[in-house]
Legacy VTK file of the C-alpha trace (Angstrom):
# vtk DataFile Version 3.0
C-alpha trace
ASCII
DATASET POLYDATA
POINTS 279 float
0.261 -37.381 -2.339
4.024 -37.888 -2.766
6.769 -35.385 -1.263
7.852 -34.500 -4.888
4.230 -34.066 -5.675
3.797 -31.714 -2.933
6.908 -30.227 -3.876
5.786 -29.141 -7.454
2.876 -27.722 -6.090
4.640 -26.122 -4.271
6.928 -24.278 -6.199
3.572 -23.618 -9.327
2.027 -21.832 -6.391
4.726 -19.495 -5.279
6.718 -16.936 -6.164
7.879 -15.123 -4.154
11.113 -17.314 -3.705
12.833 -19.150 -6.544
12.811 -22.825 -7.273
16.237 -23.339 -4.643
14.621 -21.271 -2.008
11.078 -22.930 -2.010
13.187 -26.149 -2.009
15.755 -25.214 0.731
12.684 -24.102 2.911
10.680 -27.055 3.082
14.025 -29.256 3.368
13.973 -27.013 6.461
11.110 -27.694 8.099
10.873 -31.268 7.192
14.673 -31.329 9.322
12.742 -29.165 12.439
9.230 -30.822 12.392
10.081 -34.230 10.436
9.688 -36.142 7.562
6.058 -35.055 5.439
5.642 -32.045 7.651
7.144 -29.926 5.127
3.576 -29.136 3.557
2.534 -27.130 6.134
4.760 -24.318 4.340
2.502 -24.286 1.632
-0.764 -23.627 4.052
1.585 -20.615 5.750
3.819 -19.003 2.699
3.264 -15.114 1.379
-0.029 -15.390 4.190
-0.833 -13.858 7.672
-2.953 -15.262 10.673
-3.636 -18.296 9.125
-6.462 -20.167 11.147
-4.718 -23.424 12.721
-7.963 -25.697 12.485
-7.940 -24.948 8.712
-4.301 -26.227 8.914
-5.542 -28.962 10.339
-8.515 -29.826 7.902
-5.682 -29.192 4.637
-3.095 -31.436 6.423
-6.223 -34.027 7.536
-4.691 -34.210 11.285
-5.682 -33.836 14.348
-5.274 -29.877 16.011
-2.966 -31.110 19.095
-0.756 -32.502 15.720
-0.658 -29.544 14.372
0.331 -27.393 17.319
2.935 -30.106 17.747
4.321 -29.449 14.419
3.802 -25.306 14.662
5.290 -25.388 18.210
9.132 -26.637 17.059
8.768 -24.222 13.915
8.183 -21.398 16.475
11.144 -22.328 19.071
13.561 -21.839 15.697
11.485 -18.266 14.997
10.237 -19.555 12.123
6.486 -18.841 13.212
4.897 -16.936 15.005
0.858 -16.301 16.372
-1.864 -14.811 17.606
-4.764 -16.198 19.420
-8.241 -14.934 19.461
-10.967 -16.226 22.269
-14.154 -17.783 20.212
-17.432 -15.563 21.412
-19.690 -18.521 20.525
-17.531 -21.960 21.778
-15.250 -19.922 24.907
-11.919 -21.442 23.575
-9.382 -19.921 22.081
-8.088 -20.343 18.829
-4.882 -19.800 17.158
-3.660 -18.001 14.063
0.091 -18.538 12.586
2.295 -16.522 10.593
5.571 -17.598 8.899
8.378 -15.301 9.240
9.798 -14.750 5.803
12.897 -13.123 6.965
13.716 -15.482 9.926
12.968 -18.267 7.514
15.495 -17.095 5.151
17.926 -16.355 7.994
17.793 -19.752 9.176
18.225 -21.280 5.096
21.443 -18.763 5.134
22.527 -20.480 8.259
21.617 -24.190 7.324
23.627 -23.627 4.204
26.581 -22.347 5.784
26.964 -25.254 7.863
26.781 -27.386 4.857
29.913 -25.689 3.240
31.873 -26.127 6.293
31.038 -29.785 6.673
31.974 -29.929 2.554
35.215 -28.056 3.424
36.187 -30.375 5.750
35.119 -33.395 3.276
37.579 -31.655 0.687
40.472 -31.261 2.976
40.374 -34.635 4.338
40.152 -35.750 0.202
43.295 -33.358 -0.838
45.159 -34.384 2.462
44.520 -38.051 3.455
44.285 -41.033 1.453
41.328 -43.666 1.275
41.550 -47.339 0.191
38.406 -49.250 -1.048
37.816 -53.053 -1.880
37.058 -53.979 -5.069
34.700 -56.127 -4.796
32.693 -55.352 -0.897
33.391 -51.192 -2.683
33.648 -50.373 1.500
36.018 -47.604 1.642
38.240 -47.108 4.647
40.644 -44.615 5.517
44.053 -44.852 5.784
44.416 -46.253 9.078
41.966 -48.967 9.120
43.184 -49.956 6.774
46.569 -50.371 8.261
44.927 -51.821 11.153
43.402 -54.151 8.307
46.908 -54.658 7.104
45.977 -53.203 3.605
42.583 -56.289 3.507
38.808 -55.924 3.529
37.943 -57.104 6.724
34.982 -58.801 4.955
36.241 -60.565 1.766
39.926 -60.116 2.631
40.760 -58.924 -0.717
43.571 -56.424 -0.832
42.556 -52.553 -1.099
42.995 -50.451 -3.778
44.308 -46.955 -3.172
41.331 -44.312 -4.149
41.702 -41.490 -6.602
40.258 -38.691 -5.049
40.467 -36.745 -7.939
36.712 -36.996 -8.769
35.795 -36.261 -5.088
37.734 -33.237 -4.836
36.437 -32.072 -8.095
32.372 -33.128 -7.181
32.932 -31.169 -3.552
34.387 -28.084 -5.323
31.208 -28.259 -7.539
28.738 -28.390 -4.845
30.678 -25.628 -2.929
30.164 -23.395 -5.269
26.577 -24.359 -6.183
26.099 -23.423 -2.566
27.752 -20.061 -2.183
25.897 -19.217 -5.421
22.610 -20.200 -4.012
23.613 -18.443 -0.483
24.397 -15.191 -2.504
20.857 -15.234 -4.052
19.330 -15.790 -0.598
21.456 -12.621 0.813
19.909 -10.575 -2.350
16.240 -11.962 -1.000
17.345 -11.698 2.836
18.210 -7.316 1.955
14.849 -7.080 -0.215
12.652 -8.612 2.937
14.576 -6.336 5.262
14.581 -3.159 3.254
10.799 -3.901 3.024
10.639 -4.547 6.877
12.133 -1.620 7.297
10.015 0.543 5.110
7.583 -0.510 6.544
8.558 0.502 10.494
9.489 4.152 8.771
6.209 4.253 7.537
4.742 2.720 10.779
6.717 5.405 12.986
6.247 8.813 10.646
2.472 7.818 11.493
3.089 7.771 14.776
5.013 11.090 14.757
2.246 12.754 12.594
-0.489 10.935 15.167
1.655 12.907 17.860
2.153 15.897 16.302
-1.720 15.950 15.279
-2.327 15.162 19.234
0.479 18.067 20.331
-1.163 20.858 17.575
-4.722 20.448 19.161
-3.557 20.286 22.482
-2.017 23.317 21.605
-4.979 25.044 20.067
-7.073 23.489 22.993
-4.193 25.760 25.413
-4.101 28.714 23.704
-8.378 28.330 23.467
-9.076 27.800 26.913
-6.222 30.701 27.742
-8.098 33.331 25.393
-11.244 32.200 27.291
-9.312 32.785 30.342
-8.395 36.340 29.400
-11.690 37.119 27.574
-13.663 36.123 31.101
-11.115 38.457 32.796
-11.482 41.056 30.193
-15.854 41.023 31.312
-15.045 40.702 34.788
-12.812 44.214 35.024
-15.193 45.818 32.129
-18.189 44.894 34.576
-16.064 46.554 37.800
-15.112 49.743 35.655
-18.742 50.117 34.899
-19.982 49.947 38.258
-17.180 51.889 39.858
-18.298 54.508 37.019
-22.067 54.119 38.840
-21.009 54.714 42.093
-19.316 57.816 41.216
-21.913 59.174 39.241
-24.996 58.119 42.043
-22.791 59.834 44.720
-21.870 63.331 42.823
-24.406 66.361 44.087
-25.974 67.873 41.759
-26.416 71.654 41.690
-29.208 73.019 42.302
-29.911 76.185 39.982
-31.322 79.101 41.755
-34.282 79.859 39.898
-34.756 84.176 40.368
-38.227 85.599 40.695
-38.611 89.089 39.337
-40.901 90.536 42.044
-43.877 92.853 40.347
-43.843 96.747 40.792
-46.693 98.195 42.370
-48.713 100.700 40.037
-48.319 104.048 42.232
-51.868 105.629 41.736
-51.562 109.668 41.594
-52.703 111.422 44.449
-54.627 113.272 41.691
-57.017 110.536 40.927
-57.728 109.364 44.630
-58.902 112.249 45.483
-61.546 112.168 42.647
-62.401 108.802 43.764
-63.344 110.567 46.712
-65.345 112.977 45.799
LINES 1 280
279 0 1 2 3 4 5 6 7 8 9 10 11 12 13 14 15 16 17 18 19 20 21 22 23 24 25 26 27 28 29 30 31 32 33 34 35 36 37 38 39 40 41 42 43 44 45 46 47 48 49 50 51 52 53 54 55 56 57 58 59 60 61 62 63 64 65 66 67 68 69 70 71 72 73 74 75 76 77 78 79 80 81 82 83 84 85 86 87 88 89 90 91 92 93 94 95 96 97 98 99 100 101 102 103 104 105 106 107 108 109 110 111 112 113 114 115 116 117 118 119 120 121 122 123 124 125 126 127 128 129 130 131 132 133 134 135 136 137 138 139 140 141 142 143 144 145 146 147 148 149 150 151 152 153 154 155 156 157 158 159 160 161 162 163 164 165 166 167 168 169 170 171 172 173 174 175 176 177 178 179 180 181 182 183 184 185 186 187 188 189 190 191 192 193 194 195 196 197 198 199 200 201 202 203 204 205 206 207 208 209 210 211 212 213 214 215 216 217 218 219 220 221 222 223 224 225 226 227 228 229 230 231 232 233 234 235 236 237 238 239 240 241 242 243 244 245 246 247 248 249 250 251 252 253 254 255 256 257 258 259 260 261 262 263 264 265 266 267 268 269 270 271 272 273 274 275 276 277 278
């Protein structure tokens, strides 16, 4: 598969960035990891925790070759990884994720360096003179032309002064295009950072909510424990009070009621009856 055909597949598959951004990211990886390795972006772009063995299989490379590419990208912060131990085989497997924010930032930096180089070229074309051999089409600076006596070192033909106007126009056009592309990348970068900021805010709110919930649970548990302690104290005090009352009741002398016994009066017999009995 040629580089152009791979790029076409890559452009059709992803819509996260526009064609310009896709191409720059692809080229950036090629510059870092070597020619032909930009296709690894297809397997990582807009995905998370991609198995390195799957990448090796799709790229038709050994696992060590894939890791070598990914380590180069990791040195620039383009990718990150987590590792998990295979419970069956016993070795560690690495899972890789492309850092979108870092990728865009590196592309932005890469383009700014290109603009700096173009601006230096523009300054040279606007302030210096160049000479070209009409037959060899070799261009040299004025200093070199002067050293060679203004004749070509290859064919001895007289140099002709180069018209810098088309070069200046072309360089200015490239600078303008790159500045426009940087503006688009900055917008995309701002969107990515805003999404990341919102994600962090959500995580922080979730953590704060969990902490607040744990705090409330702890408060409720403390209040419950305090209530149980107070209830236990009240119960002990109530029991003590009952015991005291019982003791007081048991030690108090109960007054004995005096029962008045009525004496039955003896019946007086008359002397008259007594005398009658005797008779």
